[in-house]
FIGU-871768 format. One line per field, with one value per residue (C-alpha): y, z, x; residue in three letters. Coordinates in steps of 0.05 Angstrom, whole numbers, plus 5000, padded with zeros to 4 digits. Layout:
// FIGU-871768
py [Y ...] .
pz [Z ...] .
px [X ...] .
resn [ALA ...] .
END
This chain:
// FIGU-871768
py [5077 5000 4953 4887 4827 4770 4705 4709 4763 4735 4737 4808 4831 4803 4838 4903 4904 4898 4950 5000 4998 5007 5043 4994 5003 4960 4900 4928 4963 5026 5067 5083 5082 5014 4986 4914 4872 4798 4751 4701 4642 4634 4698 4684 4615 4582 4590 4528 4500 4536 4602 4583 4557 4554 4485 4458 4467 4398 4338 4305 4257 4294 4358 4325 4339 4411 4445 4521 4561 4625 4611 4648 4666 4690 4716 4677 4711 4696 4732 4788 4841 4829 4827 4894 4923 4896 4922 4992 4991 4971 5030 5082 5138 5137 5062 5060 4987 4921 4865 4795 4768 4706 4640 4628 4569 4549 4560 4626 4652 4631 4665 4733 4733 4713 4770 4818 4799 4796 4867 4890 4917 4937 4966 4935 4886 4850 4783 4773 4702 4681 4615 4645 4695 4720 4796 4794 4746 4794 4854 4816 4794 4864 4889 4839 4835 4793 4816 4789 4760 4710 4674 4676 4604 4584 4618 4583 4516 4534 4558 4493 4450 4485 4482 4409 4390 4427 4392 4321 4327 4361 4319 4252 4265 4282 4224 4169 4200 4199 4129 4101 4147 4176 4228 4200 4248 4238 4272 4263 4255 4232 4172 4141 4149 4113 4059 4043 4034 3991 3946 3939 3920 3870 3837 3832 3802 3751 3731 3660 3650 3593 3557 3551 3515 3528 3486 3524 3502 3531 3538 3584 3629 3641 3608 3597 3583 3544 3564 3561 3496 3495 3422 3403 3333 3362 3403 3342 3302 3355 3359 3284 3286 3344 3308 3246 3273 3347 3375 3427 3452 3526 3548 3621 3679 3745 3815 3878 3948 3990 4063 4090 4161 4217 4229 4285 4345 4345 4364 4365 4293 4262 4306 4283 4210 4213 4254 4200 4141 4170 4214 4189 4256 4258 4290 4349 4358 4360 4412 4455 4451 4468 4525 4553 4548 4582 4640 4646 4649 4585 4544 4557 4550 4482 4468 4445 4383 4394 4363 4407 4478 4529 4541 4612 4586 4553 4611 4614 4540 4526 4580 4557 4484 4503 4543 4489 4436 4481 4492 4417 4398 4360 4364 4393 4328 4291 4330 4310 4248 4195 4229 4293 4331 4384 4363 4400 4426 4416 4353 4393 4445 4434 4492 4446 4404 4463 4483 4534 4526 4494 4440 4454 4476 4513 4587 4627 4659 4587 4584 4641 4615 4591 4522 4523 4571 4527 4477 4405 4388 4446 4429 4358 4380 4431 4379 4333 4388 4409 4338 4323 4384 4359 4289 4316 4353 4294 4241 4179 4117 4060 3985 3918 3860 3791 3735 3665 3608 3535 3469 3410 3352 3378 3445 3515 3554 3628 3681 3755 3796 3872 3911 3985 4016 4089 4115 4180 4211 4151 4169 4236 4206 4150 4199 4232 4175 4109 4044 3975 3967 3901 3915 3871 3855 3824 3750 3728 3655 3622 3641 3605 3587 3554 3478 3480 3430 3457 3422 3440 3454 3447 3432 3447 3464 3534 3542 3608 3635 3683 3748 3791 3859 3913 3961 4032 4082 4156 4147 4091 4121 4187 4147 4109 4174 4203 4145 4125 4116 4124 4065 4105 4170 4182 4169 4241 4272 4325 4304 4240 4212 4236 4307 4353 4354 4413 4376 4304 4317 4350 4292 4242 4284 4292 4217 4206 4263 4236 4168 4131 4114 4112 4111 4049 4024 4053 4123 4102 4064 4084 4050 4078 4028 4033 4032 3995 4060 4067 3995 4002 4067 4035 3973 4012 4064 4057 4047 4115 4150 4107 4103 4131 4133 4180 4228 4225 4242 4302 4327 4319 4360 4414 4418 4425 4480 4518 4516 4538 4471 4450 4489 4501 4490 4421 4402 4426 4391 4326 4335 4353 4296 4247 4269 4274 4201 4179 4210 4181 4110 4092 4041 4030 3964 3917 3896 3951 3980 3942 3948 4023 4031 4081 4032 3985 3909 3874 3802 3754 3751 3688 3682 3691 3700 3770 3825 3857 3932 3982 4042 4100 4063 3992 3934 3913 3857 3884 3837 3882 3819 3797 3827 3812 3873 3888 3955 3999 4023 3952 3939 3870 3896 3954 3905 3871 3936 3931 3970 3932 3952 3940 3892 3851 3846 3821 3768 3746 3742 3701 3655 3659 3674 3723 3722 3779 3803 3843 3838 3870 3834 3880 3839 3833 3888 3841 3830 3765 3734 3699 3675 3708 3666 3694 3657 3677 3660 3643 3715 3741 3764 3760 3727 3726 3672 3675 3616 3626 3602 3538 3525 3490 3531 3596 3655 3675 3748 3792 3792 3846 3870] .
pz [6590 6592 6617 6577 6608 6563 6584 6539 6506 6435 6450 6478 6414 6372 6414 6414 6340 6330 6386 6358 6421 6382 6431 6462 6537 6589 6599 6561 6497 6498 6451 6425 6495 6513 6554 6536 6581 6599 6658 6633 6660 6734 6764 6831 6864 6928 6985 7012 7080 7115 7098 7147 7202 7201 7231 7167 7132 7160 7139 7200 7208 7271 7231 7184 7157 7140 7122 7114 7140 7104 7040 7026 6958 6935 6873 6853 6844 6770 6756 6808 6756 6710 6771 6794 6726 6726 6797 6776 6715 6755 6802 6747 6754 6680 6682 6694 6681 6661 6609 6627 6561 6587 6553 6555 6602 6676 6682 6645 6691 6752 6727 6717 6782 6827 6797 6805 6877 6896 6869 6912 6850 6859 6791 6748 6694 6633 6601 6531 6509 6438 6405 6349 6346 6277 6273 6259 6319 6365 6339 6350 6419 6442 6413 6456 6521 6574 6646 6696 6740 6685 6700 6777 6781 6731 6779 6839 6804 6784 6855 6885 6836 6854 6929 6926 6888 6940 6999 6968 6936 6994 7050 7014 6989 7058 7090 7044 7038 7115 7122 7067 7079 7008 6967 6936 6893 6898 6857 6853 6777 6770 6817 6787 6718 6741 6772 6704 6672 6730 6728 6652 6657 6712 6668 6613 6658 6688 6620 6598 6525 6510 6443 6404 6339 6281 6221 6156 6092 6023 5967 5906 5927 5998 6064 6119 6192 6247 6319 6364 6396 6460 6450 6387 6383 6378 6318 6288 6294 6258 6204 6192 6185 6135 6094 6086 6024 6020 6012 6052 6054 6045 6104 6083 6045 6073 6050 6093 6069 6123 6133 6170 6188 6175 6236 6285 6287 6335 6408 6441 6466 6398 6363 6412 6402 6327 6329 6371 6331 6263 6277 6344 6378 6453 6481 6505 6436 6403 6453 6444 6368 6368 6416 6371 6311 6351 6368 6293 6279 6237 6282 6334 6409 6426 6498 6484 6499 6445 6377 6349 6324 6343 6300 6284 6249 6193 6143 6142 6138 6062 6042 6095 6074 5999 6016 6058 6004 5952 5999 6008 5936 5950 5891 5906 5879 5940 5983 5945 5952 5898 5871 5865 5917 5960 6031 6088 6147 6195 6225 6248 6285 6352 6402 6456 6453 6457 6529 6534 6464 6398 6362 6334 6261 6214 6201 6137 6155 6150 6077 6058 6098 6071 6102 6083 6139 6192 6235 6213 6276 6268 6194 6213 6264 6217 6163 6213 6233 6162 6136 6194 6175 6102 6126 6172 6113 6065 6052 6094 6076 6051 6044 6037 6086 6059 6110 6083 6130 6114 6151 6148 6197 6241 6253 6225 6186 6168 6125 6122 6060 6059 5995 5986 5953 5961 5989 6018 6073 6075 6005 6033 6095 6057 6010 6068 6117 6078 6117 6095 6095 6109 6055 5994 5927 5926 5923 5850 5856 5838 5871 5937 5954 6019 6019 5960 5964 5947 5936 5981 5953 6019 6093 6147 6219 6237 6305 6342 6411 6456 6462 6522 6531 6492 6530 6534 6480 6490 6446 6486 6553 6536 6516 6582 6622 6584 6603 6671 6724 6673 6702 6767 6733 6704 6629 6614 6650 6607 6626 6651 6665 6695 6688 6629 6557 6576 6635 6612 6572 6631 6676 6630 6623 6700 6709 6662 6689 6761 6739 6750 6678 6618 6542 6505 6433 6366 6339 6305 6364 6433 6494 6564 6615 6691 6724 6788 6825 6795 6810 6881 6893 6869 6910 6975 6955 6985 6939 6953 6926 6863 6848 6780 6797 6856 6817 6757 6805 6829 6757 6747 6809 6787 6721 6760 6800 6735 6718 6787 6806 6861 6921 6930 7006 6996 6949 6995 7055 7017 7001 7073 7103 7055 7068 7143 7145 7103 7151 7212 7186 7137 7161 7126 7087 7127 7091 7039 7052 6996 6952 6958 6947 6894 6872 6814 6826 6777 6804 6862 6903 6887 6962 6998 6944 6970 6919 6887 6879 6832 6870 6853 6859 6846 6853 6927 6962 6999 7058 7104 7132 7063 7033 6961 6915 6843 6838 6776 6779 6769 6763 6730 6676 6663 6654 6595 6565 6587 6629 6673 6656 6689 6633 6643 6716 6704 6658 6708 6765 6724 6686 6724 6658 6602 6533 6519 6451 6434 6502 6500 6525 6566 6545 6471 6457 6415 6420 6438 6455 6520 6569 6637 6696 6764 6829 6902 6964 7031 7055 6994 6957 6881 6834 6759 6714 6639 6593 6523 6459 6431 6498 6562 6605 6635 6673 6741 6752 6812 6863 6893 6962] .
px [6951 6942 6996 6995 7030 7049 7082 7144 7184 7169 7094 7099 7135 7079 7026 7065 7072 6995 6982 7033 7076 7142 7186 7237 7253 7288 7242 7181 7154 7114 7071 7001 6971 7001 7057 7073 7117 7127 7133 7187 7147 7137 7165 7132 7135 7114 7164 7200 7182 7240 7207 7152 7200 7275 7275 7242 7310 7327 7285 7255 7195 7174 7158 7109 7058 7077 7010 7014 6955 6974 7014 7078 7108 7174 7212 7272 7339 7341 7275 7281 7301 7239 7193 7219 7205 7133 7121 7146 7103 7042 7053 7062 7011 6994 6977 6903 6889 6921 6910 6926 6956 6990 6975 6900 6897 6903 6980 6977 6923 6964 7028 6995 6954 7013 7055 6995 6984 7057 7068 7009 6972 6899 6886 6830 6850 6818 6832 6858 6836 6859 6878 6920 6978 6959 6950 6877 6865 6904 6863 6798 6820 6836 6771 6734 6772 6740 6726 6775 6720 6702 6767 6766 6746 6803 6852 6824 6834 6904 6920 6892 6932 6996 6985 6961 7024 7066 7032 7034 7102 7139 7108 7111 7182 7206 7169 7196 7266 7273 7246 7291 7353 7356 7323 7259 7220 7144 7090 7014 7016 7089 7085 7020 7052 7114 7071 7040 7108 7134 7073 7078 7152 7136 7083 7135 7187 7138 7109 7117 7102 7056 7053 6988 6971 6924 6906 6907 6873 6891 6841 6835 6891 6865 6881 6831 6851 6819 6812 6874 6893 6934 6954 6990 6962 6891 6914 6949 6886 6846 6899 6897 6821 6824 6877 6835 6799 6826 6756 6716 6645 6628 6586 6578 6609 6586 6604 6597 6612 6643 6663 6722 6707 6755 6799 6785 6832 6891 6891 6958 6958 6938 6989 7044 7024 7028 7094 7124 7097 7115 7176 7202 7195 7186 7124 7165 7199 7131 7104 7167 7162 7087 7096 7151 7103 7048 7095 7112 7038 7037 6990 6937 6947 6977 6957 6888 6847 6794 6792 6738 6731 6677 6616 6636 6698 6658 6660 6736 6750 6737 6788 6839 6832 6842 6904 6934 6920 6954 7013 7025 7009 6944 6895 6827 6795 6822 6777 6714 6672 6666 6604 6647 6606 6640 6656 6622 6663 6605 6636 6697 6657 6621 6625 6598 6661 6709 6729 6786 6814 6795 6835 6904 6902 6948 6937 6933 7001 7031 7007 7055 7113 7180 7190 7263 7275 7244 7282 7268 7230 7182 7172 7154 7102 7074 7064 7029 6980 6967 6956 6909 6867 6863 6845 6791 6761 6764 6712 6706 6746 6702 6719 6686 6700 6687 6683 6689 6669 6681 6679 6724 6735 6679 6716 6701 6754 6751 6783 6770 6788 6786 6778 6783 6721 6739 6805 6779 6821 6869 6894 6918 6949 6983 7015 7052 7057 7055 7043 7031 6955 6920 6870 6881 6852 6783 6770 6775 6758 6694 6629 6624 6552 6532 6540 6588 6644 6713 6779 6837 6906 6941 6931 6984 6996 7022 7055 7052 7068 7031 7067 7081 7050 7088 7132 7107 7128 7116 7056 7023 7043 7009 6948 6950 6957 6899 6852 6880 6828 6773 6735 6725 6703 6634 6627 6605 6664 6698 6768 6797 6867 6932 6950 6931 6953 6999 7032 7040 7102 7135 7118 7150 7213 7220 7213 7271 7312 7304 7327 7261 7253 7299 7291 7315 7310 7330 7318 7253 7220 7243 7213 7203 7230 7231 7298 7317 7307 7237 7218 7243 7204 7137 7152 7150 7098 7029 6968 6938 7000 7009 6935 6918 6844 6854 6897 6851 6793 6830 6839 6765 6751 6799 6760 6695 6726 6745 6672 6649 6618 6667 6692 6766 6763 6732 6789 6843 6812 6813 6887 6908 6868 6900 6972 6960 6934 6993 7044 7009 6996 7052 7103 7169 7175 7221 7285 7279 7348 7381 7320 7320 7394 7414 7467 7454 7454 7500 7496 7503 7567 7608 7625 7560 7508 7486 7475 7535 7524 7559 7585 7632 7697 7678 7631 7618 7583 7521 7538 7580 7614 7636 7702 7688 7701 7722 7755 7742 7815 7838 7913 7907 7860 7908 7964 7929 7907 7833 7782 7734 7662 7595 7573 7639 7626 7555 7583 7637 7587 7537 7585 7651 7688 7689 7724 7770 7794 7856 7891 7959 8021 8068 8128 8120 8070 8029 7954 7922 7853 7839 7786 7786 7763 7743 7756 7753 7792 7763 7769 7731 7792 7781 7832 7836 7863 7874 7865 7896 7865 7896 7929 7909 7957 7942 7968 7946 7930 7932 7877 7833 7850] .
resn [MET LYS LEU VAL LEU ALA GLU LYS PRO SER VAL ALA GLN SER LEU ALA LYS VAL LEU GLY ALA ASN LYS ARG CYS ASP GLY TYR LEU GLU GLY ASN GLY TYR ILE VAL SER TRP CYS VAL GLY HIS LEU VAL LYS LEU SER PRO PRO GLU ALA TYR ASP GLU THR TYR ALA LYS TRP ARG LEU ALA ASP LEU PRO ILE LEU PRO VAL THR TRP LYS TYR GLN VAL SER ALA SER THR ARG LYS GLN PHE GLY ILE LEU LYS LYS LEU MET LYS ARG ASP ASP VAL GLU SER LEU VAL CYS ALA THR ASP ALA GLY ARG GLU GLY GLU LEU ILE PHE ARG LEU VAL TYR HIS GLN ALA GLY CYS LYS LYS PRO PHE GLU ARG LEU TRP ILE SER SER MET GLU ASP GLN ALA ILE LYS ASP GLY PHE ALA HIS LEU GLU PRO SER THR LYS TYR ASP ALA LEU TYR GLU ALA ALA LEU CYS ARG GLU ARG ALA ASP TRP ILE VAL GLY MET ASN ALA THR ARG LEU PHE SER CYS LEU TYR HIS GLN THR LEU ASN ILE GLY ARG VAL MET THR PRO THR LEU ALA MET VAL VAL MET ARG ASP ALA GLU ILE ALA ALA PHE GLN PRO LYS PRO PHE TYR THR VAL GLN LEU GLY MET ASP GLY ILE THR ALA ALA SER ARG ARG PHE ASP VAL LYS SER ASP ALA GLN GLN LEU LEU ALA THR CYS LYS GLU ASN MET LYS ALA VAL ILE LYS SER MET ASP ARG LYS GLU LYS THR GLU ARG ALA PRO LEU LEU TYR ASP LEU THR SER LEU GLN ARG ASP ALA ASN ARG ILE ARG GLY PHE THR ALA GLN GLN THR LEU ASP TYR THR GLN ALA LEU TYR GLU LYS LYS PHE VAL THR TYR PRO ARG THR ASP SER ARG TYR LEU THR GLU ASP MET LYS PRO MET LEU PRO SER LEU ILE SER GLN VAL ALA GLU LYS PHE GLY VAL ASP ALA SER ALA LEU LYS SER ASP ASP ASN THR GLU ILE THR VAL ASP VAL MET CYS ASP SER ARG LYS VAL SER ASP HIS HIS ALA ILE ILE PRO THR LYS THR MET CYS ALA ALA ASN PHE ALA GLU LEU PRO SER GLY GLU THR ALA ILE LEU GLN LEU ILE ALA VAL ARG LEU LEU CYS ALA ALA ALA PRO ASP HIS ARG TYR ALA GLU ASP THR ILE LEU LEU THR CYS GLY GLY GLU GLU PHE SER LYS LYS ILE LYS THR VAL LEU PHE GLY GLY TRP LYS ASP ILE TRP GLN ARG PHE TYR PRO VAL LYS ASP LYS GLU LYS GLU ALA TYR THR GLY PRO THR LEU SER PRO ASP THR ILE VAL SER LEU SER GLN ALA GLU ILE LYS GLU GLY LYS THR THR ALA PRO LYS ARG PHE THR GLU ASP THR LEU LEU SER ALA MET GLU THR ALA GLY ALA GLU ASP ILE PRO GLU ASN ALA GLU ARG LYS GLY LEU GLY THR PRO ALA THR ARG ALA GLY THR ILE GLU LYS LEU VAL GLN LYS GLY PHE MET GLU ARG LYS GLY ASP LYS LYS THR ARG TYR LEU VAL SER THR ASP LYS GLY ASN SER LEU ILE THR VAL MET PRO GLU GLN ILE GLN SER ALA SER MET THR ALA ASP TRP GLU GLN LYS LEU LEU ARG MET GLU HIS GLY ASP TYR GLU ALA ARG ASP PHE MET ARG GLU ILE THR ASP MET ILE SER GLY LEU VAL GLN ASN TYR GLU ALA VAL LYS GLY ALA ASP THR LEU MET SER ASP HIS LYS ARG VAL GLY ALA CYS PRO CYS CYS GLN ALA ASP VAL LEU GLU LYS GLN LYS GLY TRP PHE CYS SER ASN LYS GLU CYS ARG PHE VAL LEU TRP LYS ASP ASN ALA PHE PHE LYS SER ILE GLY LYS HIS LEU SER SER SER MET VAL GLU LYS LEU LEU SER ASP GLY ARG ILE ARG LEU LYS ASP CYS LYS SER GLN LYS SER GLY LYS ASN TYR ASN ALA THR LEU LEU LEU SER THR GLU GLU ASN GLY ARG ALA ASN PHE HIS LEU GLU PHE GLU ASN SER ARG SER GLY THR LYS GLY GLY GLY GLU LYS] .
END
């Protein structure tokens, strides 16, 4: 009897169906020589510090750093029942061996092995390594089970990653929380990611737009532009010279034919980026939708960083591509070149560029699916993956780029015109995801030979302004995480950046949940913006913790460890040395108490100019000697039928007044509009005064005690 351990009940059911284990039991399925059960995620987790020493239950600087010599693990109360089931199954006399069938990756390997060791199991086990949940893929996987030893290095890397995160996160969190008297969550991937957002927002806040000027000349239906001028008078001088005779001399007209290669297939990060850009999905939503599609056997394994397929997949690709094209109503002619030759699939296949899993593609099972039964989010992701496969199989996009150069007034003017020669893969993409293309009709004017003099139809100055860097979207932040620290990593490195494709979505979500970042914008375009809490954290954080290059370097070393090229003990020594040095050498930033406050700043105190902070019951001056306060449960505002909000307070503090609409009179019951003025007494007491429209008189309101 073989015991098969999957990661989720849904996956276990799919495996059991293929294996013939049809008898349902409590927490497992059995039959045909197999027992199939599941782990429900991380059944076994690292123990908290207090498991090593009861004194660690309290957070104290004197106890840091906490560096376990022998690591302890525990089973959480919520998963104890399923762990007990697995432990009993492992000890059954008729169970001779096990199959690790958790997700084929670093985390899946860790989940199985921790359960295996925690249960004290010594029985031999093999590894199921598949990228598709289709029945045939499962059959083939069980026919070619891998020896467990092949993945020992992967387990070591996963173990080091988990323990490194515990050491850095737990010690740094306690260190900074104690120093700044509040809980500050620190993570080796999370904090550098936040730092990138904070720095981008700071660049935007500090940006001062600068005007620039170009001279534009019109001729034969096209407009050529000069270089940019920083000083308007320089542009005006050139314009005056050009207007003297309204003629220009052709310097050159050059045509280059260019090719835009068909896009590569999706890995998880590129899929998340497109899903965010096109559909507004968060990275986590995209991962969840794709995982659900994988479990339904509609797409291959999602947690991959490869954009290629293996060489042995070539024979099945033409049939799959044809079926996908038919399913989505794409004519076969769209997949042929302009000379009507069939497109080869060779460009999609390169086994050397596939590590754990190949690129994400639809399956043949998908081709028979009824999309009407799928949730809209899953349908959207499925379409993206299918269309990307068709584009990858389609011919290259070809266009011509005409560059016209002319001179006038001693300056050079230029114009570029793009003309589509053959649509290729872009025709398929545009059908599903239309965007306004910069490519236009070809130049239809007279032949422009060098030294030809042409008449100008117009000459004018166009004013523009430099623009600030764009805020991060989920799309662009994922891209930044993927390439972070790349300048400090060898060019031939297999993986760069912060985190892995499988963990980046979780990192972003955690930053939002912890209040360090927030999503702003409309449904179509949502930006990731740092909060006051996030800005404050990065302000006091030392460079080594917020450095993307250091964290990216760690990810590279973990990958080397997976391949057996780097020792686990060397990695862990580097981590412990770093955190020990941080604890010993870091000094709290002076005057950071207000900066690190959990309370939002809403403005300057009208009495002493100190920060006014929003707290649970009101808005208080941060100067303890100042008595200025605006209570949320405000009697005066109740009397006029209004509720004092944070935005209203901000306005009052900045302008001293705020216009109110539809106030309600207690005497007459009628509504009225008025302007509310804020004043303060010598003792800091706030007073309100109403000025009515069409009247110079006003009513004084109650003060704040």
